[in-house]
C-alpha positions as a Markdown table, in Angstrom:
| # | Residue | x | y | z |
|---|---|---|---|---|
| 1 | Met | 74.3 | -32.8 | -43.2 |
| 2 | Asn | 77.0 | -31.7 | -40.8 |
| 3 | Glu | 77.3 | -27.9 | -42.3 |
| 4 | Gln | 81.1 | -27.8 | -41.1 |
| 5 | Arg | 82.2 | -30.2 | -43.4 |
| 6 | Asp | 82.6 | -29.3 | -47.1 |
| 7 | Tyr | 81.3 | -31.2 | -50.0 |
| 8 | Ala | 85.3 | -32.1 | -51.3 |
| 9 | Val | 86.3 | -33.3 | -47.7 |
| 10 | Ile | 83.1 | -35.4 | -47.7 |
| 11 | Ala | 83.8 | -36.5 | -51.3 |
| 12 | Ala | 87.4 | -37.5 | -50.0 |
| 13 | Asp | 86.0 | -39.2 | -47.1 |
| 14 | Val | 83.7 | -41.4 | -49.7 |
| 15 | Thr | 86.7 | -42.7 | -51.7 |
| 16 | Ala | 88.9 | -43.1 | -48.4 |
| 17 | Ala | 85.7 | -45.2 | -47.2 |
| 18 | Gln | 85.5 | -47.5 | -50.6 |
| 19 | Gly | 89.3 | -48.3 | -49.6 |
| 20 | Gly | 88.4 | -49.4 | -46.3 |
| 21 | Asp | 89.0 | -46.3 | -44.0 |
| 22 | Gly | 86.5 | -47.2 | -41.2 |
| 23 | Ala | 87.0 | -43.8 | -39.7 |
| 24 | Ala | 86.0 | -42.2 | -43.0 |
| 25 | Met | 82.9 | -44.2 | -42.9 |
| 26 | Glu | 82.0 | -43.2 | -39.5 |
| 27 | Arg | 82.5 | -39.9 | -40.4 |
| 28 | Leu | 80.2 | -40.1 | -43.6 |
| 29 | Leu | 77.5 | -41.6 | -41.5 |
| 30 | Thr | 77.9 | -39.0 | -38.9 |
| 31 | Asp | 77.3 | -36.3 | -41.5 |
| 32 | Val | 73.8 | -37.7 | -42.8 |
| 33 | Gln | 72.5 | -39.5 | -39.7 |
| 34 | Asp | 70.7 | -36.3 | -38.1 |
| 35 | Val | 69.0 | -35.2 | -41.6 |
| 36 | Val | 68.3 | -38.8 | -42.4 |
| 37 | Tyr | 66.3 | -39.3 | -39.2 |
| 38 | Tyr | 64.6 | -35.8 | -39.3 |
| 39 | Thr | 63.3 | -36.7 | -43.0 |
| 40 | Cys | 61.9 | -39.8 | -42.1 |
| 41 | Leu | 60.2 | -38.3 | -38.8 |
| 42 | Arg | 58.7 | -35.9 | -41.4 |
| 43 | Ile | 57.8 | -38.2 | -44.0 |
| 44 | Leu | 56.6 | -41.0 | -41.4 |
| 45 | Arg | 55.5 | -38.8 | -38.6 |
| 46 | Ser | 56.2 | -41.6 | -36.1 |
| 47 | Glu | 59.1 | -41.5 | -34.1 |
| 48 | Thr | 59.4 | -45.0 | -33.5 |
| 49 | Glu | 59.2 | -45.5 | -37.4 |
| 50 | Ala | 61.4 | -43.0 | -38.0 |
| 51 | Glu | 64.1 | -44.5 | -35.7 |
| 52 | Asp | 63.6 | -47.8 | -37.6 |
| 53 | Ala | 64.0 | -46.4 | -41.1 |
| 54 | Ala | 66.9 | -44.3 | -40.2 |
| 55 | Gln | 68.8 | -47.3 | -38.9 |
| 56 | Glu | 67.7 | -49.2 | -42.0 |
| 57 | Ile | 68.7 | -46.6 | -44.3 |
| 58 | Leu | 72.2 | -45.9 | -42.7 |
| 59 | Leu | 73.0 | -49.9 | -42.8 |
| 60 | Gln | 72.0 | -49.5 | -46.5 |
| 61 | Val | 74.1 | -46.4 | -47.0 |
| 62 | Tyr | 77.3 | -48.6 | -45.4 |
| 63 | Arg | 76.5 | -51.6 | -47.5 |
| 64 | Lys | 76.1 | -49.7 | -51.0 |
| 65 | Leu | 78.8 | -47.1 | -50.6 |
| 66 | Pro | 81.0 | -49.2 | -52.6 |
| 67 | Thr | 78.8 | -48.9 | -55.3 |
| 68 | Leu | 78.4 | -45.1 | -55.4 |
| 69 | Lys | 80.4 | -44.1 | -58.6 |
| 70 | Lys | 80.7 | -40.2 | -58.0 |
| 71 | Pro | 81.8 | -39.5 | -54.5 |
| 72 | Gly | 80.7 | -35.7 | -54.8 |
| 73 | Thr | 77.2 | -37.0 | -54.9 |
| 74 | Tyr | 77.2 | -38.8 | -51.5 |
| 75 | Ile | 74.8 | -36.3 | -50.0 |
| 76 | Ala | 72.5 | -36.2 | -53.1 |
| 77 | Trp | 72.7 | -40.2 | -52.8 |
| 78 | Val | 71.5 | -40.6 | -49.2 |
| 79 | Lys | 68.8 | -38.0 | -49.8 |
| 80 | Gln | 67.6 | -40.3 | -52.6 |
| 81 | Ile | 68.0 | -43.3 | -50.5 |
| 82 | Thr | 66.1 | -41.9 | -47.9 |
| 83 | Ala | 63.2 | -40.9 | -50.2 |
| 84 | Asn | 63.0 | -44.5 | -51.5 |
| 85 | His | 62.9 | -46.2 | -48.3 |
| 86 | Cys | 60.2 | -43.6 | -46.9 |
| 87 | Lys | 58.0 | -43.9 | -49.9 |
| 88 | Ser | 58.4 | -47.9 | -49.9 |
| 89 | Lys | 57.6 | -47.7 | -45.8 |
| 90 | Leu | 54.4 | -45.5 | -46.5 |
| 91 | Ser | 53.1 | -48.0 | -49.4 |
| 92 | Gln | 53.3 | -50.6 | -46.9 |
| 93 | Ser | 51.8 | -49.1 | -44.1 |
| 94 | Asn | 48.5 | -47.5 | -45.5 |
| 95 | His | 47.7 | -45.4 | -42.2 |
| 96 | Glu | 46.9 | -41.7 | -41.8 |
| 97 | Val | 49.9 | -40.1 | -40.1 |
| 98 | Phe | 49.9 | -36.3 | -38.7 |
| 99 | Leu | 52.7 | -33.9 | -38.6 |
| 100 | Ser | 53.0 | -32.9 | -34.9 |
| 101 | Pro | 55.3 | -30.6 | -32.8 |
| 102 | Asp | 58.9 | -32.3 | -32.1 |
| 103 | Glu | 59.8 | -33.4 | -28.8 |
| 104 | Asp | 60.6 | -30.3 | -27.7 |
| 105 | Gly | 57.1 | -28.9 | -28.6 |
| 106 | Asn | 58.4 | -26.8 | -31.5 |
| 107 | Asp | 55.7 | -26.4 | -34.4 |
| 108 | Pro | 57.4 | -27.7 | -37.3 |
| 109 | Phe | 56.2 | -25.0 | -39.4 |
| 110 | Ala | 57.4 | -22.3 | -37.1 |
| 111 | Met | 60.6 | -21.7 | -39.6 |
| 112 | Phe | 57.9 | -20.0 | -41.8 |
| 113 | Glu | 56.9 | -17.2 | -39.4 |
| 114 | Asp | 58.8 | -14.0 | -39.7 |
| 115 | Val | 60.4 | -13.8 | -36.2 |
| 116 | Asp | 59.8 | -9.8 | -36.2 |
| 117 | Glu | 56.5 | -10.3 | -37.0 |
| 118 | Gln | 56.1 | -12.3 | -34.2 |
| 119 | Arg | 56.3 | -9.4 | -31.6 |
| 120 | Ile | 53.1 | -7.8 | -33.4 |
| 121 | Pro | 50.0 | -9.5 | -31.5 |
| 122 | Asp | 47.8 | -9.5 | -34.7 |
| 123 | Lys | 51.0 | -10.5 | -36.6 |
| 124 | Ala | 51.7 | -13.6 | -34.7 |
| 125 | Phe | 47.9 | -14.9 | -34.5 |
| 126 | Asp | 47.9 | -14.5 | -38.2 |
| 127 | Asn | 51.0 | -16.6 | -38.7 |
| 128 | Ala | 50.0 | -19.2 | -36.2 |
| 129 | Glu | 46.6 | -19.5 | -38.0 |
| 130 | Thr | 48.5 | -19.5 | -41.5 |
| 131 | Ala | 50.9 | -22.4 | -40.1 |
| 132 | Arg | 47.9 | -24.5 | -39.0 |
| 133 | Met | 46.3 | -24.1 | -42.2 |
| 134 | Ile | 49.2 | -25.0 | -44.2 |
| 135 | Leu | 49.8 | -28.0 | -41.8 |
| 136 | Asp | 46.2 | -28.9 | -42.6 |
| 137 | Leu | 46.7 | -28.6 | -46.2 |
| 138 | Ile | 50.1 | -30.7 | -46.3 |
| 139 | Asp | 48.3 | -33.6 | -44.2 |
| 140 | Ala | 45.3 | -33.7 | -46.6 |
| 141 | Leu | 47.7 | -34.4 | -49.5 |
| 142 | Pro | 48.1 | -38.1 | -50.5 |
| 143 | Asp | 51.5 | -39.6 | -49.5 |
| 144 | Glu | 53.3 | -38.9 | -52.6 |
| 145 | Gln | 52.4 | -35.6 | -52.8 |
| 146 | Arg | 53.0 | -34.8 | -49.3 |
| 147 | Met | 56.7 | -36.5 | -49.8 |
| 148 | Cys | 57.5 | -34.1 | -52.7 |
| 149 | Val | 56.2 | -31.0 | -50.6 |
| 150 | Met | 58.7 | -32.2 | -48.0 |
| 151 | Leu | 61.6 | -33.3 | -49.9 |
| 152 | His | 61.5 | -29.8 | -51.7 |
| 153 | Tyr | 60.5 | -27.6 | -48.8 |
| 154 | Tyr | 62.5 | -29.3 | -45.7 |
| 155 | Asp | 65.3 | -31.1 | -47.8 |
| 156 | Arg | 65.9 | -28.4 | -50.4 |
| 157 | Met | 66.1 | -31.1 | -53.2 |
| 158 | Lys | 65.5 | -30.3 | -56.7 |
| 159 | Thr | 62.7 | -31.4 | -58.9 |
| 160 | Arg | 65.0 | -33.4 | -60.9 |
| 161 | Glu | 66.7 | -35.0 | -57.5 |
| 162 | Ile | 62.8 | -36.0 | -56.2 |
| 163 | Ala | 61.7 | -37.4 | -59.6 |
| 164 | Asp | 64.7 | -39.6 | -59.5 |
| 165 | Ala | 64.2 | -40.6 | -55.9 |
| 166 | Leu | 60.5 | -41.0 | -56.3 |
| 167 | Asp | 60.9 | -42.9 | -59.6 |
| 168 | Val | 58.5 | -40.5 | -61.4 |
| 169 | Ser | 58.7 | -37.9 | -64.4 |
| 170 | Glu | 59.6 | -34.2 | -63.1 |
| 171 | Gly | 56.4 | -33.5 | -64.5 |
| 172 | Thr | 54.6 | -35.4 | -62.0 |
| 173 | Val | 56.6 | -33.7 | -59.2 |
């Protein structure tokens, strides 16, 4: 989501877009396009699949926006659509996927490393090894469990939101 735009402004754009305002619709899609793509990429682990999924999701958001009853829930609603779509893609494809560095070579777990500790060689090694171990553990999880981890820690979704998105109980999440 574009952090520059506040939820009240987004909710106003939802109402305007539902009334036919094309510029508001464009702003709404722009607000979520990056988070949708990166969520798909983290879950599906394929740039091609993530690009396809993101386009399908954005089209679904465009088509279903008139059915959104609470404009203030737009971001959570899009995240739920994204999670459901990725879950469906994973269940269709039964293939093993791996979380790899992004196109710039950045480690997806670099955010867990303490920048100050990186200046200490022993700590830097320990952090890199820890990140590798976490990556291995997440990769070994079944698809549904991996999705829960990704949605919670990357997309900061709450347990209830993940449960709703994946159509499971909170206890299962």
